[in-house]
C-alpha positions in Angstrom: -45.9 134.1 168.5 -49.0 132.9 166.6 -49.5 136.4 165.1 -45.8 136.5 164.1 -46.0 133.1 162.5 -49.1 134.0 160.5 -47.5 137.3 159.3 -44.3 135.7 158.3 -46.1 133.0 156.3 -48.1 135.6 154.4 -45.0 137.8 153.8 -42.8 135.0 152.4 -45.3 133.6 149.9 -45.2 136.5 147.5 -41.4 136.9 147.9 -40.9 133.3 146.9 -43.2 133.6 144.0 -41.3 136.7 142.6 -38.0 134.9 143.0 -39.3 131.8 141.2 -40.5 133.9 138.3 -37.2 135.7 138.0 -35.2 132.5 138.2 -37.2 130.6 135.5 -37.1 133.8 133.3 -33.3 133.5 133.2 -32.8 136.8 135.1 -29.4 136.6 136.8 -29.7 137.1 140.6 -26.8 137.8 142.9 -25.7 134.8 144.9 -26.0 136.6 148.3 -29.6 137.6 147.5 -30.6 134.0 146.8 -28.8 132.8 150.0 -30.6 135.4 152.1 -34.0 134.6 150.6 -33.5 130.8 151.1 -32.3 131.4 154.7 -35.4 133.5 155.3 -37.6 130.7 154.0 -35.9 128.2 156.2 -36.4 130.5 159.2 -40.1 130.9 158.5 -40.5 127.2 158.1 -38.8 126.6 161.5 -41.0 129.3 163.1 -44.1 127.7 161.6 -43.1 124.2 162.9 -42.2 125.5 166.3 -45.6 127.4 166.6 -47.5 124.3 165.4 -45.6 122.1 167.9 -46.5 124.5 170.8 -50.1 124.6 169.8 -50.2 120.9 169.5 -48.6 120.5 172.9 -51.1 122.8 174.5 -54.0 120.9 173.1 -52.5 117.5 174.2 -52.0 118.9 177.7 -55.6 119.9 177.7 -56.6 116.2 177.2 -57.1 116.1 173.4 -56.0 113.0 171.5 -53.3 113.3 168.8 -55.7 113.7 165.8 -57.9 116.3 167.6 -54.8 118.2 168.8 -53.3 118.3 165.3 -56.6 119.5 163.8 -56.9 122.2 166.5 -53.3 123.4 166.0 -53.9 123.6 162.2 -57.1 125.6 162.7 -55.3 128.1 165.1 -52.3 128.5 162.9 -54.0 128.8 159.5 -56.6 131.7 159.3 -60.2 130.6 158.6 -60.2 132.5 155.2 -57.2 130.5 154.0 -58.7 127.2 155.2 -62.0 128.0 153.4 -60.2 128.8 150.1 -58.3 125.6 150.3 -61.6 123.8 151.0 -63.1 125.5 147.9 -60.3 124.0 145.7 -60.8 120.5 147.2 -64.5 120.6 146.8 -64.1 121.9 143.3 -61.8 118.9 142.3 -64.3 116.5 143.9 -67.1 118.2 141.9 -65.2 117.7 138.6 -65.0 114.0 139.4 -68.8 113.9 140.2 -69.5 115.9 137.0 -67.6 113.3 134.9 -69.4 110.5 136.7 -72.8 112.3 136.2 -73.5 112.2 139.9 -74.7 114.8 142.4 -73.6 115.7 145.9 -75.8 115.7 148.9 -79.1 114.6 147.3 -80.6 111.9 149.5 -83.2 109.4 148.3 -86.6 110.9 148.0 -85.4 114.5 148.1 -86.1 117.1 145.4 -83.0 118.5 143.7 -83.4 121.9 142.1 -80.7 123.2 139.8 -79.6 126.9 139.5 -76.7 126.8 137.1 -78.5 127.4 133.8 -78.6 131.2 134.1 -74.8 131.4 134.2 -73.5 128.4 132.4 -73.5 130.0 128.9 -71.7 133.1 130.2 -69.1 131.0 132.0 -68.6 128.8 129.0 -67.8 131.9 126.9 -65.4 133.1 129.6 -63.7 129.7 129.6 -63.4 129.8 125.8 -61.8 133.2 126.0 -59.3 131.9 128.6 -58.3 129.0 126.4 -57.7 131.5 123.4 -55.7 133.7 125.7 -53.5 130.8 126.8 -52.8 129.8 123.2 -52.2 133.4 122.2 -49.8 134.0 125.1 -47.8 130.9 124.2 -47.5 132.1 120.6 -46.4 135.6 121.6 -43.9 134.4 124.1 -42.3 132.0 121.5 -42.2 134.9 119.0 -40.4 137.1 121.4 -38.0 134.4 122.4 -39.1 134.1 126.0 -37.2 131.4 128.1 -38.8 128.0 128.2 -39.0 128.2 132.0 -41.1 131.4 131.9 -43.4 130.0 129.2 -44.0 126.9 131.3 -44.7 128.9 134.4 -47.3 131.1 132.5 -48.8 128.0 130.9 -49.2 126.2 134.2 -50.8 129.3 135.8 -53.2 129.8 132.9 -54.1 126.0 132.9 -54.7 126.1 136.6 -57.0 129.1 136.2 -59.0 127.2 133.5 -59.2 124.2 135.8 -60.6 126.4 138.6 -63.3 127.8 136.2 -64.2 124.3 135.2 -64.4 123.3 138.9 -66.8 126.2 139.6 -69.0 125.2 136.8 -68.9 121.5 137.9 -69.6 122.5 141.6 -72.7 124.5 140.6 -74.0 121.6 138.4 -73.3 118.8 141.0 -74.4 120.7 144.2 -78.0 121.8 143.5 -80.5 123.1 146.0 -82.2 120.3 147.9 -85.6 120.0 149.5 -85.9 117.0 151.7 -88.3 115.9 154.4 -86.4 117.7 157.1 -84.8 120.7 155.5 -84.3 123.2 152.6 -80.6 123.2 151.6 -79.6 126.4 149.7 -76.2 126.2 147.9 -74.0 128.0 145.5 -71.3 125.6 144.2 -68.6 124.9 146.7 -68.8 128.4 148.1 -72.0 128.5 150.1 -74.2 125.9 151.9 -77.1 126.8 154.2 -79.4 124.2 155.8 -82.8 125.6 156.8 -85.0 123.3 158.9 -88.5 123.0 157.4 -90.2 123.8 160.7 -88.5 127.2 160.6 -90.1 128.1 157.2 -93.1 130.4 157.6 -93.7 131.2 154.0 -92.1 130.6 150.6 -93.1 132.3 147.3 -92.0 132.9 143.8 -90.9 136.5 143.2 -88.4 137.6 140.4 -85.7 140.1 141.1 -83.1 141.0 138.5 -81.0 143.6 140.3 -79.1 141.6 142.9 -75.5 142.8 143.7 -72.9 140.0 144.2 -73.6 136.4 144.8 -73.9 135.9 148.5 -74.9 139.2 150.2 -76.4 140.1 153.6 -78.2 143.2 154.6 -79.9 143.5 157.9 -81.8 140.2 158.4 -82.1 139.6 154.6 -79.7 137.2 152.8 -79.5 136.9 149.1 -77.9 134.0 147.1 -78.0 135.2 143.5 -77.1 133.7 140.2 -76.4 136.1 137.3 -77.7 139.0 139.5 -81.1 137.2 139.8 -83.2 135.7 142.6 -86.7 134.2 142.2 -87.6 132.5 145.5 -88.2 134.2 148.8 -88.3 132.2 152.0 -89.6 133.8 155.2 -88.5 132.2 158.5 -90.1 132.1 161.9 -86.9 133.0 163.6 -83.4 134.1 162.4 -80.9 131.5 161.2 -77.1 131.9 161.1 -75.6 131.7 157.6 -71.8 131.4 157.0 -70.7 133.4 154.0 -68.0 132.1 151.6 -65.0 133.6 153.6 -66.4 132.8 157.0 -68.3 135.9 158.0 -71.5 135.1 159.9 -74.9 136.7 159.1 -78.3 136.4 160.8 -81.1 136.1 158.3 -84.8 135.9 158.6 -85.6 136.4 154.9 -83.7 134.5 152.3 -83.8 135.2 148.6 -82.2 132.8 146.2 -82.3 131.7 142.5 -83.6 128.4 141.1 -83.9 127.3 137.5 -87.4 126.0 138.4 -88.6 128.1 141.3 -92.0 126.5 141.2 -90.4 123.1 142.0 -89.1 124.7 145.3 -92.5 126.1 146.2 -94.3 122.9 145.4 -91.8 120.7 147.2 -92.2 122.8 150.4 -95.9 123.4 150.2 -97.2 119.9 151.1 -95.5 119.9 154.5 -96.9 123.2 155.4 -100.4 122.3 154.3 -100.1 119.0 156.2 -99.0 120.8 159.3 -102.0 123.1 159.0 
């Protein structure tokens, strides 16, 4: 039943989106088609509610309190990838608020914050400007061709939301820097990646530039790369493998971590005293 509920949820989302676009565009749809579509939506909602209730009941019978049972039912019903994407959106909105307030996330007193956004901010700003131009151009063209107001509004909202997401990505990278504290090295990439490495597991750290990284968060063997603009410039060797959770939930074991920092020397210098002291 759980698999059926998940499949139905994924199947109905695009169908509803297509119907919404057609309706706001002024396309006449047969009454029976709309009735069938809405009946299907109601059936899916009932199925989702019934599945969630059964999962909730199973957790309660297992001894969980209401809040824990509800959280467990949600986690079982909604796939991890979907939950993580929703989490990215929430963290992005929080990052926008922190950006406006000129504050940073997860930087305790006495820790060293190391930024990594400078290598990509100019490119993302140009991309953002192009998106704004596209939004204005699309509105002008749609008005010129006499597109219905509903369709223009739908496209405007979609484009505006995309612009907001890009702003949130920029804000998350600015407000969530790498952090070197007394107990750990925290390697991050915006709202998408967050890895805490205990200092006692760090065997060596060095500054080495690499300009040919593929992707942002990649894993190959026991090597993990967290790149910015296809670059990494800090390598951390560990005494034992550590488990990293990639953006969509896949796990990777890493013993060598390569990442990018605007000031790689700051990372090396911040980690070096504890190693020399331990020696």
